[in-house]
PABA-751631 format. One record per residue (C-alpha): x, y, z; residue in one letter; residue number from 0. Coordinates in pm, 1 decimal. Example, Ala and Ser with C-alpha at 12.3 -4.5 7.8 and 13.67 -1.06 7.14 Angstrom:
<site <1230.0 -450.0 780.0> A 0>
<site <1367.0 -106.0 714.0> S 1>
# end
This chain:
<site <14.2 7.4 -4.2> M 0>
<site <153.0 340.2 -87.0> P 1>
<site <278.0 562.6 172.5> R 2>
<site <29.7 808.5 346.1> G 3>
<site <-291.4 595.4 217.6> M 4>
<site <-559.8 548.6 464.3> R 5>
<site <-736.8 264.2 528.1> T 6>
<site <-1071.5 215.0 615.7> A 7>
<site <-974.2 -88.7 875.1> T 8>
<site <-1069.3 -88.9 1249.9> W 9>
<site <-1069.7 -456.3 1335.6> W 10>
<site <-679.8 -376.2 1329.4> F 11>
<site <-744.3 -150.1 1606.1> G 12>
<site <-708.7 165.7 1340.4> K 13>
<site <-936.7 420.5 1369.6> R 14>
<site <-1180.5 374.9 1130.8> F 15>
<site <-1106.3 702.3 903.6> D 16>
<site <-1280.8 717.8 537.8> M 17>
<site <-1277.7 1062.1 328.6> F 18>
<site <-1156.9 1286.7 609.8> G 19>
<site <-1458.6 1154.6 857.4> L 20>
<site <-1512.9 876.6 1167.8> T 21>
<site <-1701.3 632.6 1175.5> E 22>
<site <-1956.0 854.6 1418.1> E 23>
<site <-1968.4 1077.3 1226.4> Q 24>
<site <-2081.9 888.3 858.5> I 25>
<site <-2314.8 728.7 1065.9> A 26>
<site <-2437.5 1082.6 1172.3> Q 27>
<site <-2473.3 1174.4 811.0> L 28>
<site <-2662.9 890.6 702.8> G 29>
<site <-2887.7 927.7 978.1> L 30>
<site <-3011.1 1276.5 910.7> T 31>
<site <-3044.1 1307.3 561.9> F 32>
<site <-3113.8 928.1 475.6> G 33>
<site <-3394.3 954.6 737.3> V 34>
<site <-3443.0 1323.9 609.6> G 35>
<site <-3516.8 1204.7 228.8> G 36>
<site <-3782.4 912.8 416.3> F 37>
<site <-3980.4 1198.2 523.3> I 38>
<site <-3987.4 1377.1 208.3> L 39>
<site <-4055.8 1053.5 26.2> Y 40>
<site <-4358.5 998.5 315.0> M 41>
<site <-4483.1 1343.5 205.9> F 42>
<site <-4498.7 1263.1 -133.0> F 43>
<site <-4685.9 939.5 -54.8> I 44>
<site <-4936.5 1162.6 201.2> I 45>
<site <-5027.6 1401.2 -61.8> F 46>
<site <-5057.0 1104.9 -317.7> Q 47>
<site <-5292.4 986.7 -169.4> L 48>
<site <-5518.4 1263.1 -66.2> A 49>
<site <-5562.2 1334.1 -421.9> R 50>
<site <-5629.4 977.1 -545.3> E 51>
<site <-5903.8 946.8 -249.9> S 52>
<site <-6037.3 1291.3 -349.6> K 53>
<site <-6009.3 1404.2 7.3> A 54>
<site <-6059.6 1761.4 -18.9> G 55>
<site <-5895.6 2039.4 159.6> K 56>
<site <-5996.7 1942.2 539.7> F 57>
<site <-5958.3 1602.3 417.7> G 58>
<site <-5634.2 1673.8 287.9> T 59>
<site <-5505.2 1876.9 627.9> F 60>
<site <-5649.8 1589.3 793.3> M 61>
<site <-5415.2 1317.4 646.5> L 62>
<site <-5093.9 1552.6 691.8> F 63>
<site <-5162.1 1626.0 1090.6> V 64>
<site <-5198.7 1261.4 1161.8> V 65>
<site <-5006.5 1053.9 896.2> L 66>
<site <-4770.0 1328.0 949.3> G 67>
<site <-4738.0 1343.5 1307.7> F 68>
<site <-4491.9 1043.0 1362.3> G 69>
<site <-4214.1 1229.5 1119.4> M 70>
<site <-4306.8 1576.6 1366.2> L 71>
<site <-4155.5 1351.6 1661.6> G 72>
<site <-3799.7 1293.3 1468.8> F 73>
<site <-3795.0 1658.3 1362.7> I 74>
<site <-3847.0 1813.9 1665.7> A 75>
<site <-3610.6 1571.5 1797.3> K 76>
<site <-3328.6 1684.8 1563.9> N 77>
<site <-3416.9 2071.3 1681.8> V 78>
<site <-3470.1 2028.7 2000.2> L 79>
<site <-3032.6 1850.7 2009.1> V 80>
<site <-2927.5 2143.4 1799.7> W 81>
<site <-3093.1 2381.2 2061.9> L 82>
<site <-2941.5 2254.5 2338.0> L 83>
<site <-2611.0 2219.0 2195.8> N 84>
<site <-2659.5 1792.8 2296.6> I 85>
# end
């Protein structure tokens, strides 16, 4: 292996280091953007459900409130962590 080349092996006691990021940083990025992407996709699914069922304005609003409530918890947790610097 060329001198100075970083390895992505942690089982030999070396620190996991890929693209200058630690394993914890890669996991945090994946969690934030991965789950964020799924949340956007779920909003799209809720919108499609409301449109295909011809729910109207109030029905669409209720679908977003009821089905989007779980996603709101995840978003609120991330906002609280950011605000409190935990």
